[in-house]
PALUM-845358 format. One record per residue (C-alpha): residue in three letters; x, y, z. Coordinates in nm, 4 decimals, always signed. Layout:
# PALUM-845358
<atom resn="ALA" xx="X" yy="Y" zz="Z"/>
...
# end
This chain:
# PALUM-845358
<atom resn="ASP" xx="+13.5880" yy="+7.8631" zz="+11.5947"/>
<atom resn="LEU" xx="+13.5039" yy="+8.2516" zz="+11.5945"/>
<atom resn="SER" xx="+13.8178" yy="+8.3529" zz="+11.4304"/>
<atom resn="ALA" xx="+13.7508" yy="+8.1249" zz="+11.1445"/>
<atom resn="ASN" xx="+13.4313" yy="+8.3047" zz="+11.0639"/>
<atom resn="CYS" xx="+13.5563" yy="+8.6513" zz="+11.1161"/>
<atom resn="ARG" xx="+13.8813" yy="+8.6625" zz="+10.9070"/>
<atom resn="GLY" xx="+13.7359" yy="+8.9085" zz="+10.6373"/>
<atom resn="PRO" xx="+13.9173" yy="+8.8974" zz="+10.2931"/>
<atom resn="ALA" xx="+14.1531" yy="+8.6135" zz="+10.4303"/>
<atom resn="ALA" xx="+13.8662" yy="+8.3825" zz="+10.4869"/>
<atom resn="LYS" xx="+13.7495" yy="+8.3751" zz="+10.1214"/>
<atom resn="PRO" xx="+13.8772" yy="+8.0189" zz="+10.0549"/>
<atom resn="VAL" xx="+13.6406" yy="+7.8759" zz="+10.3261"/>
<atom resn="HIS" xx="+13.3368" yy="+8.0919" zz="+10.2372"/>
<atom resn="THR" xx="+13.1139" yy="+8.0548" zz="+9.9229"/>
<atom resn="VAL" xx="+13.1122" yy="+8.3349" zz="+9.6936"/>
<atom resn="HIS" xx="+12.7687" yy="+8.4430" zz="+9.8078"/>
<atom resn="GLN" xx="+12.8744" yy="+8.4599" zz="+10.1748"/>
<atom resn="ALA" xx="+13.1848" yy="+8.6699" zz="+10.0998"/>
<atom resn="ASN" xx="+12.9655" yy="+8.9188" zz="+9.9023"/>
<atom resn="ARG" xx="+12.7259" yy="+8.9375" zz="+10.1998"/>
<atom resn="ASP" xx="+13.0166" yy="+9.0051" zz="+10.4221"/>
<atom resn="ARG" xx="+13.1245" yy="+9.3007" zz="+10.2411"/>
<atom resn="ARG" xx="+12.7641" yy="+9.4327" zz="+10.2395"/>
<atom resn="PHE" xx="+12.6867" yy="+9.3564" zz="+10.5866"/>
<atom resn="PRO" xx="+12.9930" yy="+9.4088" zz="+10.8344"/>
<atom resn="TRP" xx="+12.7787" yy="+9.2960" zz="+11.1136"/>
<atom resn="HIS" xx="+12.8584" yy="+8.9431" zz="+11.0078"/>
<atom resn="CYS" xx="+13.2205" yy="+8.9988" zz="+11.0768"/>
<atom resn="THR" xx="+13.2149" yy="+9.0515" zz="+11.4592"/>
<atom resn="PRO" xx="+13.2631" yy="+8.7800" zz="+11.7313"/>
<atom resn="ARG" xx="+12.9129" yy="+8.8230" zz="+11.8724"/>
<atom resn="ALA" xx="+12.7412" yy="+8.7998" zz="+11.5228"/>
<atom resn="ALA" xx="+12.9419" yy="+8.4817" zz="+11.4733"/>
<atom resn="LEU" xx="+12.8248" yy="+8.3316" zz="+11.8021"/>
<atom resn="LEU" xx="+12.4591" yy="+8.4503" zz="+11.7076"/>
<atom resn="ARG" xx="+12.4819" yy="+8.2640" zz="+11.3824"/>
<atom resn="CYS" xx="+12.6031" yy="+7.9425" zz="+11.5503"/>
<atom resn="THR" xx="+12.3224" yy="+7.9720" zz="+11.7831"/>
<atom resn="LEU" xx="+12.0234" yy="+8.0954" zz="+11.5889"/>
<atom resn="GLY" xx="+12.1151" yy="+7.9501" zz="+11.2594"/>
<atom resn="HIS" xx="+12.3000" yy="+8.0938" zz="+10.9495"/>
<atom resn="HIS" xx="+11.9877" yy="+8.2727" zz="+10.8222"/>
<atom resn="SER" xx="+11.9048" yy="+8.4695" zz="+11.1254"/>
<atom resn="SER" xx="+11.7821" yy="+8.8452" zz="+11.0344"/>
<atom resn="PRO" xx="+12.0271" yy="+9.1338" zz="+11.0809"/>
<atom resn="PRO" xx="+11.9718" yy="+9.3759" zz="+11.3702"/>
<atom resn="PHE" xx="+11.9002" yy="+9.6448" zz="+11.1407"/>
<atom resn="GLN" xx="+11.5993" yy="+9.4832" zz="+10.9713"/>
<atom resn="ALA" xx="+11.4278" yy="+9.4702" zz="+11.3086"/>
<atom resn="HIS" xx="+11.5153" yy="+9.8317" zz="+11.3688"/>
<atom resn="SER" xx="+11.3896" yy="+9.9295" zz="+11.0274"/>
<atom resn="ARG" xx="+11.0506" yy="+9.7658" zz="+11.1129"/>
<atom resn="LYS" xx="+11.0346" yy="+9.9499" zz="+11.4286"/>
<atom resn="GLU" xx="+11.0981" yy="+10.2770" zz="+11.2481"/>
<atom resn="ALA" xx="+10.8381" yy="+10.1924" zz="+11.0106"/>
<atom resn="SER" xx="+10.5741" yy="+10.1240" zz="+11.2813"/>
<atom resn="VAL" xx="+10.6760" yy="+10.4486" zz="+11.4539"/>
<atom resn="SER" xx="+10.6265" yy="+10.6507" zz="+11.1256"/>
<atom resn="HIS" xx="+10.2893" yy="+10.4803" zz="+11.0678"/>
<atom resn="THR" xx="+10.1999" yy="+10.6044" zz="+11.4109"/>
<atom resn="ASP" xx="+10.3193" yy="+10.9587" zz="+11.3503"/>
<atom resn="VAL" xx="+10.0927" yy="+10.9752" zz="+11.0509"/>
<atom resn="LEU" xx="+9.7710" yy="+10.8546" zz="+11.2390"/>
<atom resn="ALA" xx="+9.8504" yy="+11.1022" zz="+11.5358"/>
<atom resn="ALA" xx="+9.9086" yy="+11.3829" zz="+11.2749"/>
<atom resn="PHE" xx="+9.5604" yy="+11.2974" zz="+11.1118"/>
<atom resn="SER" xx="+9.3937" yy="+11.2932" zz="+11.4524"/>
<atom resn="GLN" xx="+9.5684" yy="+11.6296" zz="+11.5429"/>
<atom resn="LEU" xx="+9.3820" yy="+11.7938" zz="+11.2409"/>
<atom resn="GLY" xx="+9.0571" yy="+11.7673" zz="+11.4638"/>
<atom resn="PHE" xx="+8.8118" yy="+11.8091" zz="+11.1749"/>
<atom resn="THR" xx="+8.4597" yy="+11.6797" zz="+11.2097"/>
<atom resn="PRO" xx="+8.2913" yy="+11.4802" zz="+10.8969"/>
<atom resn="PHE" xx="+8.1163" yy="+11.8026" zz="+10.8321"/>
<atom resn="ASP" xx="+8.4260" yy="+12.0050" zz="+10.8406"/>
<atom resn="TRP" xx="+8.6000" yy="+11.7732" zz="+10.6062"/>
<atom resn="LEU" xx="+8.2978" yy="+11.7971" zz="+10.3458"/>
<atom resn="LEU" xx="+8.3250" yy="+12.1723" zz="+10.3355"/>
<atom resn="ILE" xx="+8.7023" yy="+12.1815" zz="+10.3089"/>
<atom resn="GLU" xx="+8.6858" yy="+11.9018" zz="+10.0285"/>
<atom resn="LEU" xx="+8.3977" yy="+12.0904" zz="+9.8406"/>
<atom resn="ALA" xx="+8.6031" yy="+12.4208" zz="+9.8868"/>
<atom resn="ILE" xx="+8.9145" yy="+12.2493" zz="+9.7276"/>
<atom resn="VAL" xx="+8.7138" yy="+12.1054" zz="+9.4316"/>
<atom resn="ALA" xx="+8.5552" yy="+12.4417" zz="+9.3593"/>
<atom resn="ALA" xx="+8.8963" yy="+12.6197" zz="+9.3752"/>
<atom resn="TYR" xx="+9.0501" yy="+12.3782" zz="+9.1442"/>
<atom resn="ILE" xx="+8.7436" yy="+12.3938" zz="+8.8879"/>
<atom resn="VAL" xx="+8.8233" yy="+12.7733" zz="+8.8731"/>
<atom resn="PHE" xx="+9.1888" yy="+12.7111" zz="+8.8391"/>
<atom resn="GLY" xx="+9.1276" yy="+12.4651" zz="+8.5575"/>
<atom resn="VAL" xx="+8.9329" yy="+12.7305" zz="+8.3915"/>
<atom resn="ALA" xx="+9.1032" yy="+13.0695" zz="+8.4609"/>
<atom resn="GLY" xx="+9.4581" yy="+12.9266" zz="+8.5547"/>
<atom resn="PHE" xx="+9.4581" yy="+13.1056" zz="+8.8812"/>
<atom resn="GLY" xx="+9.2366" yy="+13.1913" zz="+9.1756"/>
<atom resn="THR" xx="+9.2648" yy="+12.8953" zz="+9.4258"/>
<atom resn="ALA" xx="+9.3187" yy="+13.0994" zz="+9.7117"/>
<atom resn="LEU" xx="+9.0501" yy="+13.3372" zz="+9.6250"/>
<atom resn="VAL" xx="+8.7999" yy="+13.0648" zz="+9.6120"/>
<atom resn="ALA" xx="+8.9202" yy="+12.8352" zz="+9.8886"/>
<atom resn="GLY" xx="+9.0825" yy="+13.0597" zz="+10.1130"/>
<atom resn="PRO" xx="+8.7562" yy="+13.2380" zz="+10.2432"/>
<atom resn="ILE" xx="+8.6069" yy="+12.9126" zz="+10.3255"/>
<atom resn="LEU" xx="+8.9448" yy="+12.7467" zz="+10.4588"/>
<atom resn="ILE" xx="+9.0215" yy="+13.0390" zz="+10.6966"/>
<atom resn="HIS" xx="+8.7256" yy="+12.9326" zz="+10.9035"/>
<atom resn="PHE" xx="+8.9087" yy="+12.6067" zz="+10.9947"/>
<atom resn="MET" xx="+9.2699" yy="+12.7096" zz="+11.0063"/>
<atom resn="PRO" xx="+9.4919" yy="+13.0315" zz="+11.0023"/>
<atom resn="LEU" xx="+9.6084" yy="+13.2003" zz="+10.6674"/>
<atom resn="SER" xx="+9.9776" yy="+13.0931" zz="+10.7402"/>
<atom resn="ARG" xx="+9.8785" yy="+12.7330" zz="+10.7117"/>
<atom resn="ILE" xx="+9.6274" yy="+12.7808" zz="+10.4107"/>
<atom resn="ILE" xx="+9.8845" yy="+12.9319" zz="+10.1739"/>
<atom resn="PRO" xx="+10.1675" yy="+12.6569" zz="+10.2082"/>
<atom resn="LEU" xx="+9.8847" yy="+12.3928" zz="+10.1794"/>
<atom resn="LEU" xx="+9.7446" yy="+12.5346" zz="+9.8531"/>
<atom resn="VAL" xx="+10.1106" yy="+12.5956" zz="+9.7275"/>
<atom resn="MET" xx="+10.1566" yy="+12.2313" zz="+9.7244"/>
<atom resn="LEU" xx="+9.8393" yy="+12.1381" zz="+9.5525"/>
<atom resn="ASP" xx="+9.9104" yy="+12.4418" zz="+9.3014"/>
<atom resn="PHE" xx="+10.2456" yy="+12.2824" zz="+9.2210"/>
<atom resn="LEU" xx="+10.0699" yy="+11.9549" zz="+9.0964"/>
<atom resn="ALA" xx="+9.7945" yy="+12.1492" zz="+8.9101"/>
<atom resn="ALA" xx="+9.9887" yy="+12.4107" zz="+8.7417"/>
<atom resn="PHE" xx="+10.2438" yy="+12.1624" zz="+8.5863"/>
<atom resn="GLY" xx="+9.9170" yy="+11.9680" zz="+8.4756"/>
<atom resn="ASN" xx="+9.8045" yy="+12.2806" zz="+8.2916"/>
<atom resn="LEU" xx="+10.1365" yy="+12.3474" zz="+8.1472"/>
<atom resn="LEU" xx="+10.2363" yy="+12.0051" zz="+7.9912"/>
<atom resn="PRO" xx="+9.9662" yy="+12.0091" zz="+7.7141"/>
<atom resn="SER" xx="+10.0672" yy="+12.3687" zz="+7.6131"/>
<atom resn="ARG" xx="+10.4232" yy="+12.3961" zz="+7.6878"/>
<atom resn="GLN" xx="+10.5164" yy="+12.4623" zz="+7.3156"/>
<atom resn="SER" xx="+10.3272" yy="+12.7941" zz="+7.3072"/>
<atom resn="VAL" xx="+10.5249" yy="+12.9593" zz="+7.6047"/>
<atom resn="VAL" xx="+10.6728" yy="+13.2847" zz="+7.5149"/>
<atom resn="ARG" xx="+11.0138" yy="+13.2668" zz="+7.6862"/>
<atom resn="SER" xx="+11.1151" yy="+13.6232" zz="+7.6520"/>
<atom resn="GLU" xx="+10.8043" yy="+13.7422" zz="+7.8436"/>
<atom resn="LEU" xx="+10.8637" yy="+13.4546" zz="+8.1050"/>
<atom resn="MET" xx="+11.2141" yy="+13.5411" zz="+8.1719"/>
<atom resn="ARG" xx="+11.1276" yy="+13.9150" zz="+8.2035"/>
<atom resn="LEU" xx="+10.8825" yy="+13.8427" zz="+8.4903"/>
<atom resn="LEU" xx="+11.0593" yy="+13.5482" zz="+8.6650"/>
<atom resn="PRO" xx="+11.3342" yy="+13.7664" zz="+8.8583"/>
<atom resn="CYS" xx="+11.0593" yy="+14.0227" zz="+8.9820"/>
<atom resn="MET" xx="+10.8157" yy="+13.7352" zz="+9.0782"/>
<atom resn="ALA" xx="+11.1040" yy="+13.5830" zz="+9.2831"/>
<atom resn="ALA" xx="+11.1625" yy="+13.8980" zz="+9.4575"/>
<atom resn="GLY" xx="+10.7995" yy="+13.9532" zz="+9.5299"/>
<atom resn="CYS" xx="+10.7577" yy="+13.5892" zz="+9.6619"/>
<atom resn="THR" xx="+11.0513" yy="+13.6372" zz="+9.9154"/>
<atom resn="LEU" xx="+10.8915" yy="+13.9455" zz="+10.0744"/>
<atom resn="GLY" xx="+10.5380" yy="+13.7691" zz="+10.0800"/>
<atom resn="VAL" xx="+10.6868" yy="+13.4799" zz="+10.2732"/>
<atom resn="LEU" xx="+10.8466" yy="+13.7026" zz="+10.5216"/>
<atom resn="PHE" xx="+10.5289" yy="+13.8891" zz="+10.5636"/>
<atom resn="LEU" xx="+10.3102" yy="+13.5817" zz="+10.6051"/>
<atom resn="LEU" xx="+10.5295" yy="+13.4092" zz="+10.8627"/>
<atom resn="ASN" xx="+10.5663" yy="+13.7278" zz="+11.0832"/>
<atom resn="LEU" xx="+10.2212" yy="+13.9149" zz="+11.0735"/>
<atom resn="LYS" xx="+9.9436" yy="+13.8442" zz="+11.3123"/>
<atom resn="SER" xx="+9.6700" yy="+13.6161" zz="+11.1917"/>
<atom resn="ASP" xx="+9.3958" yy="+13.8649" zz="+11.2746"/>
<atom resn="LEU" xx="+9.5724" yy="+14.1374" zz="+11.0579"/>
<atom resn="LEU" xx="+9.6327" yy="+13.8746" zz="+10.7720"/>
<atom resn="LEU" xx="+9.2380" yy="+13.8006" zz="+10.7925"/>
<atom resn="LEU" xx="+9.1648" yy="+14.1688" zz="+10.7456"/>
<atom resn="LEU" xx="+9.4344" yy="+14.2090" zz="+10.4694"/>
<atom resn="MET" xx="+9.3162" yy="+13.9046" zz="+10.2762"/>
<atom resn="GLY" xx="+8.9325" yy="+14.0306" zz="+10.3118"/>
<atom resn="LEU" xx="+9.0380" yy="+14.3700" zz="+10.1634"/>
<atom resn="PHE" xx="+9.2419" yy="+14.2138" zz="+9.9006"/>
<atom resn="VAL" xx="+8.9910" yy="+13.9742" zz="+9.7838"/>
<atom resn="THR" xx="+8.7044" yy="+14.2438" zz="+9.7826"/>
<atom resn="GLY" xx="+8.9406" yy="+14.4917" zz="+9.6040"/>
<atom resn="TYR" xx="+9.0337" yy="+14.2420" zz="+9.3197"/>
<atom resn="ALA" xx="+8.6418" yy="+14.1506" zz="+9.2803"/>
<atom resn="VAL" xx="+8.5300" yy="+14.5108" zz="+9.2584"/>
<atom resn="TYR" xx="+8.8100" yy="+14.6027" zz="+9.0130"/>
<atom resn="SER" xx="+8.7255" yy="+14.2885" zz="+8.7920"/>
<atom resn="LEU" xx="+8.3544" yy="+14.4038" zz="+8.7953"/>
<atom resn="ALA" xx="+8.4047" yy="+14.7622" zz="+8.7495"/>
<atom resn="VAL" xx="+8.6907" yy="+14.7865" zz="+8.4748"/>
<atom resn="LYS" xx="+8.5485" yy="+14.6708" zz="+8.1485"/>
<atom resn="VAL" xx="+8.8186" yy="+14.7694" zz="+7.9171"/>
<atom resn="ARG" xx="+9.1702" yy="+14.6226" zz="+7.9949"/>
<atom resn="PRO" xx="+9.4969" yy="+14.8018" zz="+7.8603"/>
<atom resn="THR" xx="+9.5427" yy="+14.7145" zz="+7.5114"/>
<atom resn="GLN" xx="+9.9292" yy="+14.7258" zz="+7.5130"/>
<atom resn="LEU" xx="+10.1565" yy="+14.7587" zz="+7.8025"/>
<atom resn="ALA" xx="+10.5276" yy="+14.8451" zz="+7.7924"/>
<atom resn="ALA" xx="+10.7868" yy="+14.5725" zz="+7.8704"/>
<atom resn="SER" xx="+10.8688" yy="+14.7810" zz="+8.1925"/>
<atom resn="TRP" xx="+10.5277" yy="+14.6983" zz="+8.3448"/>
<atom resn="ALA" xx="+10.6891" yy="+14.3523" zz="+8.4026"/>
<atom resn="ILE" xx="+10.8572" yy="+14.4865" zz="+8.7197"/>
<atom resn="PRO" xx="+10.5402" yy="+14.5924" zz="+8.9184"/>
<atom resn="ALA" xx="+10.3510" yy="+14.3163" zz="+8.7828"/>
<atom resn="GLY" xx="+10.6054" yy="+14.0652" zz="+8.8770"/>
<atom resn="VAL" xx="+10.7020" yy="+14.2080" zz="+9.2029"/>
<atom resn="ILE" xx="+10.3251" yy="+14.2656" zz="+9.3258"/>
<atom resn="GLY" xx="+10.2086" yy="+13.9306" zz="+9.1762"/>
<atom resn="GLY" xx="+10.4701" yy="+13.7452" zz="+9.3836"/>
<atom resn="LEU" xx="+10.4021" yy="+13.9294" zz="+9.6916"/>
<atom resn="PHE" xx="+10.0214" yy="+13.8533" zz="+9.6504"/>
<atom resn="GLY" xx="+10.1086" yy="+13.5249" zz="+9.5630"/>
<atom resn="ALA" xx="+10.3066" yy="+13.4363" zz="+9.8608"/>
<atom resn="LEU" xx="+10.0969" yy="+13.6419" zz="+10.0977"/>
<atom resn="PHE" xx="+9.7468" yy="+13.5585" zz="+9.9847"/>
<atom resn="GLY" xx="+9.7976" yy="+13.2831" zz="+9.7372"/>
<atom resn="SER" xx="+9.6796" yy="+13.4680" zz="+9.4282"/>
<atom resn="GLY" xx="+9.8934" yy="+13.6772" zz="+9.2403"/>
<atom resn="GLY" xx="+9.7908" yy="+13.5157" zz="+8.8968"/>
<atom resn="PHE" xx="+9.5458" yy="+13.7892" zz="+8.7882"/>
<atom resn="LEU" xx="+9.8294" yy="+14.0441" zz="+8.7591"/>
<atom resn="TYR" xx="+10.0229" yy="+13.8066" zz="+8.5437"/>
<atom resn="ALA" xx="+9.6960" yy="+13.7551" zz="+8.3446"/>
<atom resn="ILE" xx="+9.6546" yy="+14.1394" zz="+8.2906"/>
<atom resn="TYR" xx="+10.0119" yy="+14.1859" zz="+8.1883"/>
<atom resn="LEU" xx="+10.0286" yy="+13.8851" zz="+7.9536"/>
<atom resn="ASN" xx="+9.6906" yy="+13.9467" zz="+7.8003"/>
<atom resn="SER" xx="+9.8038" yy="+14.3157" zz="+7.7104"/>
<atom resn="ARG" xx="+10.1327" yy="+14.2102" zz="+7.5627"/>
<atom resn="LEU" xx="+10.0548" yy="+13.8885" zz="+7.3589"/>
<atom resn="THR" xx="+9.7969" yy="+13.8749" zz="+7.0946"/>
<atom resn="SER" xx="+9.7515" yy="+13.4949" zz="+7.1127"/>
<atom resn="ARG" xx="+9.5276" yy="+13.3752" zz="+7.3803"/>
<atom resn="GLU" xx="+9.6934" yy="+13.0432" zz="+7.3648"/>
<atom resn="GLN" xx="+10.0416" yy="+13.1998" zz="+7.4169"/>
<atom resn="ALA" xx="+9.9210" yy="+13.4172" zz="+7.7112"/>
<atom resn="ARG" xx="+9.7673" yy="+13.1137" zz="+7.8715"/>
<atom resn="ALA" xx="+10.0458" yy="+12.8909" zz="+7.8437"/>
<atom resn="THR" xx="+10.2930" yy="+13.1574" zz="+7.9499"/>
<atom resn="GLN" xx="+10.0716" yy="+13.2200" zz="+8.2605"/>
<atom resn="SER" xx="+10.0718" yy="+12.8653" zz="+8.3361"/>
<atom resn="ALA" xx="+10.4428" yy="+12.8360" zz="+8.3152"/>
<atom resn="LEU" xx="+10.4931" yy="+13.1702" zz="+8.5330"/>
<atom resn="ILE" xx="+10.2636" yy="+13.0228" zz="+8.8037"/>
<atom resn="SER" xx="+10.4466" yy="+12.6905" zz="+8.7789"/>
<atom resn="CYS" xx="+10.7639" yy="+12.8673" zz="+8.8523"/>
<atom resn="SER" xx="+10.6037" yy="+13.0682" zz="+9.1235"/>
<atom resn="THR" xx="+10.4919" yy="+12.7522" zz="+9.3031"/>
<atom resn="VAL" xx="+10.8380" yy="+12.6187" zz="+9.2786"/>
<atom resn="VAL" xx="+10.9973" yy="+12.9521" zz="+9.4338"/>
<atom resn="ARG" xx="+10.7201" yy="+12.9631" zz="+9.7136"/>
<atom resn="LEU" xx="+10.7574" yy="+12.5696" zz="+9.7752"/>
<atom resn="THR" xx="+11.1425" yy="+12.6218" zz="+9.8319"/>
<atom resn="LEU" xx="+11.0994" yy="+12.9220" zz="+10.0457"/>
<atom resn="PHE" xx="+10.8541" yy="+12.7340" zz="+10.2815"/>
<atom resn="MET" xx="+11.0674" yy="+12.4448" zz="+10.2847"/>
<atom resn="ILE" xx="+11.3781" yy="+12.6526" zz="+10.3933"/>
<atom resn="ALA" xx="+11.1504" yy="+12.8255" zz="+10.6622"/>
<atom resn="GLY" xx="+11.0517" yy="+12.4804" zz="+10.8111"/>
<atom resn="VAL" xx="+10.6957" yy="+12.5204" zz="+10.7259"/>
<atom resn="TYR" xx="+10.6703" yy="+12.1573" zz="+10.5938"/>
<atom resn="SER" xx="+10.8295" yy="+12.0140" zz="+10.8894"/>
<atom resn="ASP" xx="+10.4701" yy="+11.9912" zz="+11.0142"/>
<atom resn="ILE" xx="+10.3536" yy="+11.6257" zz="+10.9394"/>
<atom resn="SER" xx="+9.9959" yy="+11.7252" zz="+10.9768"/>
<atom resn="LEU" xx="+10.0184" yy="+11.9631" zz="+10.7044"/>
<atom resn="LEU" xx="+10.1507" yy="+11.7200" zz="+10.4666"/>
<atom resn="VAL" xx="+9.8925" yy="+11.4429" zz="+10.5772"/>
<atom resn="LEU" xx="+9.6224" yy="+11.7487" zz="+10.5129"/>
<atom resn="ALA" xx="+9.7744" yy="+11.7844" zz="+10.1485"/>
<atom resn="ALA" xx="+9.7559" yy="+11.4112" zz="+10.0762"/>
<atom resn="CYS" xx="+9.3850" yy="+11.4069" zz="+10.1902"/>
<atom resn="LEU" xx="+9.3048" yy="+11.6916" zz="+9.9663"/>
<atom resn="LEU" xx="+9.4969" yy="+11.5563" zz="+9.6654"/>
<atom resn="PRO" xx="+9.1963" yy="+11.3742" zz="+9.5204"/>
<atom resn="ALA" xx="+8.9587" yy="+11.6745" zz="+9.5347"/>
<atom resn="MET" xx="+9.2244" yy="+11.8835" zz="+9.3688"/>
<atom resn="LEU" xx="+9.2463" yy="+11.6302" zz="+9.0832"/>
<atom resn="LEU" xx="+8.8708" yy="+11.6339" zz="+9.0612"/>
<atom resn="GLY" xx="+8.8458" yy="+12.0052" zz="+9.0390"/>
<atom resn="SER" xx="+9.1313" yy="+12.0260" zz="+8.7769"/>
<atom resn="LEU" xx="+8.9700" yy="+11.7670" zz="+8.5548"/>
<atom resn="ALA" xx="+8.6145" yy="+11.9182" zz="+8.5817"/>
<atom resn="GLY" xx="+8.7623" yy="+12.2630" zz="+8.5021"/>
<atom resn="ARG" xx="+8.9478" yy="+12.1507" zz="+8.1890"/>
<atom resn="ALA" xx="+8.6191" yy="+11.9824" zz="+8.0751"/>
<atom resn="LEU" xx="+8.3955" yy="+12.2698" zz="+8.1487"/>
<atom resn="ILE" xx="+8.6261" yy="+12.5223" zz="+7.9735"/>
<atom resn="LYS" xx="+8.5220" yy="+12.3519" zz="+7.6511"/>
<atom resn="LYS" xx="+8.1590" yy="+12.3830" zz="+7.7046"/>
<atom resn="LEU" xx="+8.1184" yy="+12.7429" zz="+7.8673"/>
<atom resn="SER" xx="+8.2443" yy="+13.0757" zz="+7.7839"/>
<atom resn="ARG" xx="+8.5591" yy="+13.1666" zz="+7.9983"/>
<atom resn="GLU" xx="+8.4317" yy="+13.5128" zz="+8.0567"/>
<atom resn="ALA" xx="+8.0792" yy="+13.4138" zz="+8.1614"/>
<atom resn="PHE" xx="+8.2164" yy="+13.1734" zz="+8.4040"/>
<atom resn="VAL" xx="+8.4814" yy="+13.4072" zz="+8.5591"/>
<atom resn="ARG" xx="+8.2324" yy="+13.6797" zz="+8.5996"/>
<atom resn="LEU" xx="+8.0362" yy="+13.4293" zz="+8.8029"/>
<atom resn="VAL" xx="+8.3158" yy="+13.3357" zz="+9.0247"/>
<atom resn="ILE" xx="+8.4190" yy="+13.7071" zz="+9.0753"/>
<atom resn="TRP" xx="+8.0766" yy="+13.7690" zz="+9.2188"/>
<atom resn="LEU" xx="+8.1341" yy="+13.4632" zz="+9.4679"/>
<atom resn="VAL" xx="+8.4731" yy="+13.6098" zz="+9.5435"/>
<atom resn="LEU" xx="+8.3313" yy="+13.9329" zz="+9.6327"/>
<atom resn="VAL" xx="+8.0747" yy="+13.8070" zz="+9.8799"/>
<atom resn="SER" xx="+8.3564" yy="+13.5883" zz="+10.0412"/>
<atom resn="GLY" xx="+8.5759" yy="+13.8758" zz="+10.0736"/>
<atom resn="LEU" xx="+8.3169" yy="+14.1185" zz="+10.2397"/>
<atom resn="ALA" xx="+8.2373" yy="+13.8169" zz="+10.4707"/>
<atom resn="LEU" xx="+8.6032" yy="+13.8089" zz="+10.5871"/>
<atom resn="ILE" xx="+8.5978" yy="+14.1772" zz="+10.6479"/>
<atom resn="VAL" xx="+8.2650" yy="+14.1403" zz="+10.8620"/>
<atom resn="ARG" xx="+8.4176" yy="+13.8429" zz="+11.0412"/>
<atom resn="TYR" xx="+8.7281" yy="+14.0759" zz="+11.1444"/>
<atom resn="LEU" xx="+8.5141" yy="+14.3575" zz="+11.2518"/>
<atom resn="THR" xx="+8.2828" yy="+14.1377" zz="+11.4600"/>
<atom resn="ALA" xx="+8.5583" yy="+13.9505" zz="+11.6130"/>
# end
């Protein structure tokens, strides 16, 4: 009797408590067609949505495989990309910034800058919080709150430029930026001993702009904080907190712009996650055995060579 199986609440006397609860959770049981299926196939037949879920899962798995094949990298390409990420996050573990300065000149041979920066933002998000957690008690909140609004404004401008400028122009701009940073770091021996608080505005805006556009504005935060704070631990912890906030802002802006709707970009980030973790751990171990200044100076020379190579590539293209 179909009506006897589908009376809803009035049918409680003829149902067990378990069956009544199941009917409330799964309304598909309370249709004449469902009752007929139960009589024909047996009481424990699977609901229609379970088969649909299995189908969706298989489609999702297929999408991931298709996205991976869409990347189109050869094994040698993968080796270079993974090594670039390891090297970049060794530098990040030591200096607290610089992933795009190290990895960008290598990755740009395999993908456009408008793809590199969102990729590194996802990895930076995890690495920055890993650096912040052990030293969060040393963060100077007054300096952090002074820089945050300016950094957010700069990040917004940088994302707009990144998504709207031509890729060849971005290649030249990144080469000039990387080379200029390296020359400045090698040439300027004495940093400002004490900056006024008003310098937070240009440092935050330009750092946010460079962070979103080229993936590395952290050196400006480092210059400002090292001149404002006497404690090296406080400067490093505040810088890590600021870069963590910067990655959150950039991640949000890229999500709003729809950049992360590309499944292949997410698959690529997942493939590079082990390399990021390896580099970060190696960097934290290295800073205990090697002078930070000597290591950073070596990296700057490598960055200079990479920047000049990008400019030459643009001029010969």
